[in-house]
C-alpha positions as CSV (number, residue, x, y, z in Angstrom):
1,M,117.5,149.4,42.7
2,I,121.2,149.8,44.1
3,I,121.2,152.6,46.7
4,L,124.3,153.8,48.0
5,G,123.5,155.9,51.4
6,I,126.5,158.1,52.8
7,A,126.8,160.6,56.0
8,A,126.7,162.8,58.0
9,P,126.3,166.5,56.7
10,F,127.8,167.6,59.9
11,G,131.4,166.7,60.0
12,H,130.9,163.7,62.4
13,D,129.8,160.3,62.9
14,H,130.4,159.7,58.9
15,S,129.3,156.5,57.7
16,A,128.1,154.3,54.5
17,A,125.3,151.6,53.9
18,I,124.2,150.1,50.5
19,L,120.7,148.9,50.1
20,V,120.0,146.4,47.1
21,D,116.3,146.0,46.0
22,G,115.2,147.1,49.7
23,K,117.9,145.1,51.6
24,L,120.3,146.5,53.6
25,I,123.6,144.5,52.6
26,A,126.1,146.4,54.7
27,A,126.7,149.3,56.4
28,A,129.2,150.4,58.7
29,E,130.7,153.7,60.6
30,E,133.8,155.2,59.0
31,E,135.4,155.6,62.6
32,R,135.7,151.6,62.5
33,F,138.5,151.8,60.1
34,T,140.3,155.0,60.9
35,R,140.3,154.3,64.4
36,K,139.0,157.7,65.3
37,K,136.2,158.0,67.5
38,H,133.4,159.6,65.9
39,A,135.6,160.1,62.7
40,D,135.7,164.1,62.8
41,G,136.5,165.8,60.2
42,Q,136.7,162.8,58.0
43,M,135.2,161.4,54.9
44,P,133.3,157.9,55.1
45,I,135.6,156.6,52.1
46,N,136.6,153.4,53.8
47,A,132.8,152.9,54.9
48,V,131.7,153.3,51.4
49,K,134.6,150.9,49.7
50,Y,133.9,148.0,52.5
51,C,129.6,148.4,51.2
52,V,130.3,148.3,47.6
53,K,132.8,145.5,48.1
54,Q,130.2,143.6,50.4
55,A,127.6,144.2,48.3
56,G,129.7,142.7,45.5
57,I,129.0,145.2,42.6
58,D,130.7,147.5,40.5
59,P,130.5,151.2,41.6
60,R,129.4,152.1,38.4
61,D,126.3,149.7,39.1
62,I,125.2,152.1,41.8
63,D,121.8,153.7,40.8
64,R,121.5,156.5,43.5
65,V,123.4,158.0,46.5
66,A,121.0,159.4,48.9
67,Y,122.4,162.1,51.3
68,P,120.6,162.8,54.7
69,W,120.8,166.9,54.2
70,S,118.2,168.9,52.7
71,Y,119.0,172.7,50.9
72,K,115.1,172.9,50.5
73,A,114.7,172.4,54.1
74,L,117.2,174.7,54.8
75,R,115.6,177.2,52.9
76,D,111.9,176.3,53.7
77,K,112.8,177.2,57.8
78,R,115.4,179.9,57.6
79,F,113.1,182.5,58.4
80,E,111.5,181.0,61.4
81,Y,115.0,180.7,62.7
82,F,116.3,184.3,61.8
83,V,113.1,185.4,64.1
84,R,114.1,183.3,66.8
85,T,118.0,183.8,66.8
86,I,118.0,187.7,65.8
87,R,118.1,188.6,69.4
88,T,120.1,186.4,71.4
89,K,122.1,184.6,68.5
90,P,122.3,187.3,65.4
91,S,125.8,186.2,63.7
92,R,123.8,182.8,63.5
93,A,121.0,184.2,62.5
94,I,122.4,186.3,59.8
95,K,124.7,183.5,58.6
96,K,121.6,180.8,58.1
97,F,119.4,183.2,56.6
98,F,122.1,184.9,54.1
99,R,124.9,182.2,53.8
100,N,122.5,179.1,52.6
101,N,124.2,179.2,49.5
102,R,127.7,178.6,50.7
103,E,126.2,175.8,53.3
104,L,125.1,174.2,49.9
105,A,128.2,174.3,48.2
106,D,130.3,172.7,51.3
107,Q,127.7,169.9,51.2
108,K,128.3,169.3,47.5
109,R,131.8,169.5,47.9
110,F,131.9,167.2,50.7
111,T,130.0,164.4,48.7
112,A,131.8,165.0,45.3
113,A,135.0,164.4,47.1
114,T,133.7,161.3,48.8
115,L,132.6,159.7,45.8
116,S,135.5,160.7,44.0
117,A,137.6,159.2,47.0
118,S,135.5,156.0,46.8
119,G,136.2,155.5,43.2
120,I,132.7,157.1,42.2
121,D,132.3,159.6,39.4
122,P,129.9,162.3,41.1
123,A,129.3,163.4,37.7
124,K,127.3,160.4,36.8
125,I,125.4,159.5,39.8
126,K,121.9,160.9,40.8
127,M,121.9,162.2,44.0
128,D,119.1,162.6,46.3
129,W,119.2,164.9,49.2
130,V,116.6,164.0,51.7
131,E,115.6,166.3,54.8
132,H,117.7,165.3,58.2
133,H,114.8,164.3,60.1
134,I,113.1,162.6,57.8
135,A,116.3,160.6,57.4
136,H,116.0,159.9,60.9
137,A,112.6,159.0,61.2
138,A,113.0,156.6,57.6
139,S,115.8,154.8,59.4
140,S,113.4,153.7,62.2
141,F,110.5,153.5,60.5
142,Y,111.1,151.9,57.4
143,F,113.5,149.0,59.1
144,S,110.7,148.4,62.3
145,G,108.8,146.3,60.4
146,A,105.5,148.2,61.0
147,A,103.0,148.7,58.7
148,E,101.9,152.4,60.7
149,A,103.6,154.3,63.2
150,A,104.0,157.4,64.8
151,V,107.5,158.8,64.3
152,L,109.9,160.8,66.3
153,S,113.0,162.3,65.7
154,I,115.2,164.4,68.2
155,D,118.8,165.5,68.1
156,A,121.0,168.7,68.1
157,G,119.7,169.6,65.1
158,G,119.6,169.3,61.2
159,E,119.4,172.0,58.5
160,I,117.6,174.2,61.1
161,T,115.1,171.4,62.7
162,A,115.7,169.8,66.2
163,T,112.6,167.9,66.6
164,L,110.6,166.3,63.9
165,M,107.0,164.3,64.9
166,G,104.7,162.9,62.5
167,Y,103.1,159.4,61.3
168,A,104.3,157.1,58.6
169,D,102.5,154.1,56.7
170,H,102.7,153.0,53.2
171,R,102.3,156.1,51.6
172,G,105.4,157.8,53.1
173,I,106.7,159.9,56.1
174,V,104.2,163.0,57.5
175,P,105.7,165.5,59.6
176,T,102.9,166.9,61.6
177,K,105.0,169.1,63.9
178,Q,108.6,170.7,64.0
179,I,110.5,172.3,66.6
180,I,113.7,174.4,65.5
181,A,117.4,175.1,66.9
182,P,118.2,176.5,69.0
183,D,115.4,175.3,71.5
184,S,116.9,171.8,70.8
185,L,116.7,168.8,73.1
186,G,120.3,167.4,71.7
187,D,122.1,170.9,72.6
188,F,120.4,171.5,76.0
189,Y,121.6,167.9,76.7
190,S,125.7,168.3,75.3
191,T,125.3,171.5,76.6
192,M,124.9,169.8,80.0
193,T,127.3,167.0,79.3
194,D,129.9,169.3,78.3
195,Y,129.9,171.2,81.8
196,L,129.5,167.7,83.9
197,G,133.1,167.5,82.4
198,F,132.2,164.7,79.9
199,E,133.2,165.2,75.9
200,R,130.1,166.6,74.3
201,G,129.0,164.3,71.4
202,D,130.5,161.6,73.1
203,G,129.9,161.6,76.9
204,E,125.7,162.2,76.9
205,Y,125.9,158.6,77.8
206,K,127.7,159.1,80.9
207,V,125.5,161.7,81.9
208,M,122.3,159.2,81.6
209,G,124.8,156.5,83.9
210,M,125.4,159.4,86.4
211,A,122.0,160.2,87.0
212,P,120.2,157.9,89.0
213,F,123.1,158.6,91.8
214,G,121.4,161.9,92.4
215,A,118.3,163.5,93.1
216,P,116.8,166.2,90.8
217,S,114.5,167.8,93.3
218,K,117.9,169.0,94.6
219,C,118.8,171.3,91.4
220,S,116.6,173.5,89.6
221,I,117.5,173.7,86.1
222,D,113.6,175.2,85.0
223,H,115.3,178.6,83.9
224,I,117.7,176.9,81.5
225,I,114.9,174.2,79.7
226,R,111.3,174.4,80.6
227,W,107.7,173.5,79.1
228,D,105.3,176.2,77.9
229,D,101.8,175.0,78.3
230,R,100.2,178.1,76.6
231,K,102.4,177.7,73.3
232,K,102.7,173.8,73.7
233,T,106.2,173.8,73.1
234,F,109.5,174.0,75.1
235,H,112.0,176.4,75.4
236,C,115.9,176.9,75.8
237,N,117.1,179.6,77.7
238,D,120.1,181.1,74.7
239,D,122.0,182.5,78.2
240,Y,122.8,178.4,79.1
241,V,122.5,176.5,76.0
242,W,124.9,176.3,73.3
243,V,126.2,179.9,74.0
244,N,127.5,182.6,72.1
245,R,131.5,182.5,72.2
246,S,130.8,186.2,74.7
247,L,128.9,184.3,76.8
248,R,131.5,181.2,77.7
249,A,132.8,180.1,80.5
250,R,136.0,179.0,78.0
251,L,135.9,179.3,74.6
252,D,135.9,175.4,74.0
253,K,133.1,175.0,75.9
254,V,129.4,175.6,75.1
255,Y,128.3,176.6,78.5
256,S,128.2,179.6,79.8
257,L,129.8,181.4,82.6
258,K,126.9,182.3,84.3
259,M,126.1,178.5,84.6
260,V,129.9,178.3,86.2
261,R,128.7,181.3,88.6
262,E,125.1,179.4,89.6
263,F,126.8,176.1,90.0
264,G,130.2,176.0,90.8
265,P,132.9,175.2,88.7
266,E,133.3,172.4,86.2
267,R,133.3,168.8,87.4
268,E,136.5,167.2,86.9
269,G,137.9,163.7,87.7
270,D,135.8,160.7,87.5
271,G,134.5,160.6,90.7
272,L,130.3,161.1,91.8
273,T,130.3,163.9,93.5
274,E,127.8,166.6,94.8
275,P,126.3,168.8,93.2
276,Y,126.9,167.4,89.7
277,I,125.2,163.9,90.1
278,H,121.9,166.2,91.1
279,I,123.1,168.4,88.0
280,A,122.9,165.0,86.3
281,A,119.2,163.3,87.8
282,A,117.8,167.1,86.7
283,T,119.2,167.0,83.0
284,Q,117.7,163.7,82.4
285,K,114.3,164.0,84.2
286,A,114.0,167.3,82.1
287,L,114.7,165.5,78.7
288,E,112.4,162.8,80.0
289,N,109.2,165.3,81.1
290,I,109.5,167.2,77.5
291,S,109.8,164.4,75.5
292,V,106.8,162.9,77.3
293,K,105.1,166.1,76.8
294,L,106.0,166.4,73.3
295,V,104.7,162.6,72.5
296,E,101.2,163.3,74.8
297,T,100.6,166.9,72.8
298,Y,101.3,165.7,69.4
299,L,101.6,162.0,68.9
300,K,99.2,160.4,71.7
301,E,96.1,160.5,69.0
302,E,98.1,158.6,66.6
303,L,99.4,156.4,68.9
304,L,95.8,155.6,70.2
305,K,95.3,154.0,66.5
306,H,98.2,151.1,67.1
307,G,100.6,152.2,69.5
308,N,103.6,152.0,67.2
309,L,106.3,154.6,67.9
310,C,109.3,154.8,66.1
311,F,112.5,156.7,67.2
312,A,115.5,158.0,66.2
313,G,118.1,160.7,66.3
314,G,120.8,161.2,68.9
315,C,118.8,161.4,71.9
316,A,116.8,158.1,71.2
317,L,120.2,156.4,72.3
318,N,119.1,157.4,75.9
319,V,118.0,154.0,77.0
320,A,116.2,155.8,80.5
321,L,114.3,158.1,78.3
322,N,113.2,155.1,76.3
323,R,112.2,153.4,78.9
324,V,109.9,156.2,80.4
325,L,108.6,156.1,76.8
326,L,107.4,152.6,76.7
327,E,105.8,153.2,80.2
328,Q,103.4,155.4,78.8
329,P,100.0,153.0,78.2
330,Y,99.1,154.6,74.6
331,I,103.0,153.4,73.4
332,R,102.5,149.5,72.9
333,N,105.7,148.9,70.7
334,L,108.7,151.5,70.3
335,W,111.3,150.3,67.8
336,V,114.7,152.4,68.0
337,Q,117.4,152.6,65.1
338,P,120.2,150.9,66.6
339,A,122.6,153.6,64.8
340,S,120.2,156.7,66.1
341,G,123.0,158.9,66.0
342,D,123.7,161.2,62.9
343,A,125.9,157.7,61.4
344,G,122.1,156.4,60.8
345,G,121.4,159.2,58.4
346,S,123.4,156.9,55.5
347,V,120.9,154.2,56.3
348,G,117.6,156.3,56.8
349,A,118.4,158.5,53.6
350,A,119.1,155.3,51.4
351,A,115.3,153.9,52.9
352,Y,113.6,156.8,52.0
353,V,114.7,156.9,48.6
354,A,114.2,153.3,48.1
355,A,110.7,153.7,49.4
356,Q,110.0,156.8,47.3
357,H,110.8,154.7,44.2
358,G,108.5,152.0,45.3
359,E,110.3,149.4,47.0
360,K,109.4,147.4,50.2
361,I,112.1,147.9,53.0
362,E,113.2,144.7,54.6
363,P,113.0,145.1,58.3
364,M,116.0,144.7,60.6
365,R,116.0,141.8,62.5
366,H,119.8,142.1,63.6
367,A,122.3,144.7,63.5
368,Y,125.5,142.5,61.9
369,Y,126.0,144.8,58.6
370,G,129.7,145.4,59.2
371,P,132.9,143.5,58.2
372,E,133.5,139.7,58.9
373,Y,137.3,138.0,58.9
374,S,137.7,134.2,58.4
375,N,139.6,131.6,60.3
376,K,142.4,132.1,57.4
377,E,142.7,135.8,58.0
378,I,142.4,135.5,61.8
379,E,145.3,133.0,61.8
380,E,147.4,135.1,59.6
381,A,147.1,138.0,62.1
382,L,148.0,135.8,65.0
383,R,151.0,134.1,63.6
384,L,153.8,136.1,64.7
385,T,152.0,137.7,68.2
386,G,153.6,135.2,70.5
387,Y,150.7,134.0,72.7
388,S,149.8,130.9,73.3
389,I,147.0,130.2,70.4
390,S,144.8,127.0,69.9
391,L,142.2,126.3,67.4
392,E,139.2,125.0,69.3
393,R,136.6,122.2,68.6
394,D,134.1,123.6,70.2
395,I,134.8,127.5,70.5
396,A,131.2,128.1,71.9
397,L,131.8,125.4,74.6
398,K,135.3,126.8,75.8
399,A,134.0,130.0,76.4
400,A,131.4,129.0,78.0
401,Q,134.0,126.8,80.7
402,L,136.0,130.2,81.1
403,L,133.2,132.0,81.8
404,H,131.7,129.9,84.8
405,E,135.3,130.1,86.0
406,G,135.0,133.5,86.4
407,K,137.5,134.7,83.8
408,I,136.6,137.8,81.6
409,F,137.9,137.7,77.5
410,G,137.6,139.6,74.1
411,W,135.1,137.9,71.6
412,F,135.6,138.5,68.5
413,Q,133.0,136.8,65.9
414,G,131.3,137.3,62.4
415,R,130.1,140.6,61.0
416,M,131.0,143.9,62.9
417,E,128.0,145.5,64.9
418,W,126.0,148.5,63.1
419,G,125.7,151.3,65.8
420,P,127.6,151.7,69.1
421,R,126.1,149.0,70.8
422,A,128.2,145.7,71.1
423,L,125.6,142.7,70.4
424,G,127.7,140.0,70.6
425,N,130.3,139.9,68.1
426,R,132.8,142.7,69.1
427,S,132.5,142.3,72.8
428,I,134.1,141.9,76.2
429,I,132.4,139.4,78.1
430,G,132.5,138.6,81.6
431,N,130.7,136.6,84.8
432,A,127.3,138.6,85.7
433,T,127.1,136.3,88.9
434,I,130.6,137.4,90.8
435,R,131.0,140.9,92.1
436,G,133.6,142.9,91.2
437,T,133.9,141.8,87.4
438,A,132.4,145.4,86.5
439,D,135.1,147.2,88.5
440,K,137.8,144.8,86.8
441,I,136.8,145.5,83.7
442,N,136.4,148.9,84.1
443,A,139.9,149.6,86.0
444,I,142.1,146.9,83.7
445,I,140.4,146.5,80.5
446,K,138.0,149.4,79.5
447,F,139.9,152.0,81.3
448,R,136.7,153.9,82.7
449,E,134.8,155.5,85.4
450,T,134.3,152.6,88.4
451,W,130.7,153.6,88.5
452,R,129.7,152.8,84.7
453,P,127.0,150.6,84.4
454,F,127.6,147.4,81.9
455,C,124.5,145.3,79.9
456,P,123.9,141.6,80.2
457,S,122.8,139.8,76.8
458,I,119.9,137.3,78.1
459,L,118.9,134.2,76.3
460,K,115.4,135.1,74.6
461,E,113.7,132.0,76.6
462,Y,114.3,133.9,80.0
463,A,113.9,137.7,79.3
464,A,110.3,138.1,80.0
465,D,111.2,136.7,83.7
466,I,114.3,138.8,84.3
467,L,112.9,141.9,82.2
468,N,109.6,141.6,83.8
469,S,108.2,142.7,79.8
470,T,107.9,140.8,76.5
471,H,108.8,143.9,75.2
472,P,111.5,142.9,72.0
473,A,115.0,144.2,73.2
474,P,117.9,143.3,70.3
475,F,119.5,146.0,69.9
476,M,120.4,147.5,73.7
477,T,118.2,150.5,73.1
478,I,115.6,150.4,75.7
479,A,116.6,150.3,79.8
480,F,113.9,147.9,81.5
481,K,113.3,147.1,85.4
482,A,114.7,144.3,86.3
483,N,112.8,141.5,88.2
484,P,114.0,142.0,92.0
485,A,114.4,138.3,92.2
486,W,117.1,138.7,89.3
487,K,118.8,141.3,91.5
488,E,120.9,139.5,93.7
489,R,122.1,136.9,90.9
490,I,123.8,138.9,88.5
491,P,124.4,142.2,90.3
492,E,127.0,143.1,87.6
493,V,124.6,143.9,85.4
494,I,121.9,145.7,87.4
495,H,122.1,149.3,88.0
496,I,121.9,151.2,91.0
497,D,118.5,152.4,90.0
498,G,117.3,148.8,89.5
499,T,117.3,149.2,86.0
500,C,119.3,147.5,83.1
501,R,120.2,148.0,79.2
502,P,119.6,144.6,77.9
503,Q,120.2,142.5,74.4
504,V,118.0,140.0,74.0
505,V,119.5,137.2,72.0
506,D,117.8,135.3,69.6
507,K,119.1,131.7,68.1
508,E,117.9,132.8,64.5
509,T,120.2,135.8,64.4
510,N,123.4,135.2,66.3
511,P,124.0,131.5,66.9
512,R,126.8,131.3,68.0
513,F,126.7,133.9,70.6
514,H,123.4,132.1,71.5
515,R,125.2,128.6,71.5
516,L,128.2,130.3,74.3
517,I,125.2,131.6,76.5
518,S,123.4,128.2,76.6
519,N,126.4,126.1,77.2
520,Y,127.1,128.8,80.2
521,H,123.7,128.5,81.0
522,R,124.0,124.8,81.5
523,L,127.1,125.1,83.6
524,S,126.0,127.9,85.9
525,G,122.0,127.7,85.9
526,V,122.2,131.5,84.7
527,P,121.2,132.6,81.4
528,V,123.1,136.2,81.6
529,V,126.3,137.0,80.6
530,I,128.0,141.0,80.8
531,N,128.8,142.1,77.3
532,T,130.4,145.6,76.8
533,S,132.1,147.0,73.6
534,L,135.2,145.2,72.8
535,N,137.2,148.5,73.0
536,R,139.3,151.1,75.4
537,R,137.9,154.4,76.6
538,G,137.6,156.8,73.8
539,E,138.3,154.3,71.1
540,P,135.6,153.1,68.7
541,M,134.3,149.3,69.0
542,I,137.3,146.9,67.1
543,C,136.9,146.2,63.8
544,S,139.6,143.9,62.5
545,P,141.6,141.0,63.9
546,Q,144.6,143.5,63.9
547,D,142.6,146.1,66.1
548,A,141.8,143.3,68.5
549,L,145.3,142.1,69.2
550,V,146.7,146.0,69.3
551,M,143.8,146.1,72.3
552,F,144.4,142.8,73.9
553,S,148.4,143.6,74.0
554,E,147.7,147.3,75.8
555,S,145.0,146.3,78.4
556,G,144.6,143.9,81.1
557,L,143.1,141.3,79.1
558,E,143.9,138.0,79.4
559,Y,141.9,136.1,77.0
560,L,140.9,136.7,73.4
561,I,138.9,135.0,71.0
562,M,138.4,135.3,67.7
563,G,136.8,132.9,65.3
564,D,137.6,129.7,66.6
565,Y,140.9,130.7,68.2
566,L,141.7,130.9,71.7
567,V,144.5,133.5,72.5
568,K,146.2,133.6,75.9
569,K,148.7,136.2,77.1
570,A,150.4,133.8,79.0
571,K,150.1,129.7,79.5
572,E,150.1,129.5,82.7
573,A,146.8,131.9,82.6
574,A,144.7,128.8,81.6
């Protein structure tokens, strides 16, 4: 069966994915094609067309379209939401309770318009509407390869639910506990992101990166979000978290004037200052503590059977939280969907529908599901650039030599990554042993905050020693406490708290990237490189050779490697 998944239902992070007989053939985010971060307000037309083309099918061959939103879920939980919000958020309560038919009509219009613009007749296709958090859970469980697992999904909110917990096995996904918005860990974290001067929906990972510079004990936010032992759940204070317009400090923000009066004005600039670093630390600590409480309360019994936790939803991209979860003695294996945010709903919805029809889903061993470009296509893009260009016999060896010399280069290879992490196909590569390399990448290439950490890509053969763990880490979804013996050897990829967010590189899943690092290891004795996404601040990850060349020309990158071609800005730079 051929199943097309499309996402997302909430106006951002649109994507498409296609499964053929349970195998994921293609998946891509719309932002990569349109070059608009998160594809806000767009439809995943380019992503759908790419997936259909990659699968080598005619649109009429598609059996079903899966979509991560359910009218039934909205109807079933609307009364609970109404009771929770009628006093503090009355307009939202009324809208959800009385206007859900309008919401359904909006979702139908969006899906029909997307399909029509993609060359698919919506009147002739079977649509499957999958509950949002079930789709998130499916995106992690069905691709994990686990026979049974506890499932966890945390984000800002789906139809109404903001957190789902349950278990999954060959019979399907069974929710056992759901927490509805506005008691939302995702909304809480986004509100604090907004206050800390970052863009909500995009800057949450910056709050996570800032947190280790502060001390949570120096800022109490218990009145903003707290755990209730009696009710065995958490509560968000509606006077602080994603507040009504009348309570906001500014109409374009979601934090309250009350927060400004207590903590001071919104943080500005790119620096690390007090009290903001302590607020970031307290925010991260609250996320970690409450998430662990939820898992202990509702999933521990299931986890004691097998130790497998499958995690998705926007909060699953918080690698520091994932490290804390993995440290719990009853969690032995943590599998996080590499595209855990709303973009991942396309993959999850498609997988859920496939499983419902008895298909066995092939595990996700890698994340290379995007477009690929041949040497011929790359050569065509390079033809009139005026750069120094050479076709290399062994590009992986040449790249390793540049790296050993301390050079930084763009690395454009194979199929584009699925999800927000660069995994060696659309990457900027640097030398992790040379102090100042990260600062240089931040300052003249990425144009981002100087304190932001970079990730290591590590040869699989050496990962256990560097990470003090044998847990799989192919997708940069989990942070690890690095072996102190390596801290001085690879200082550019170890954060201030001694952690790193690694990609463990496997020869089978990315042979060319593995060969690059192996060659560099033979030259330097170090099996680690800096790996960050091939893009600039505020831009989506690079998709095409043309996109790469625009970034190359408008940044401080001296070298760009695409396919077997080495591109230099000036001959003397060699």
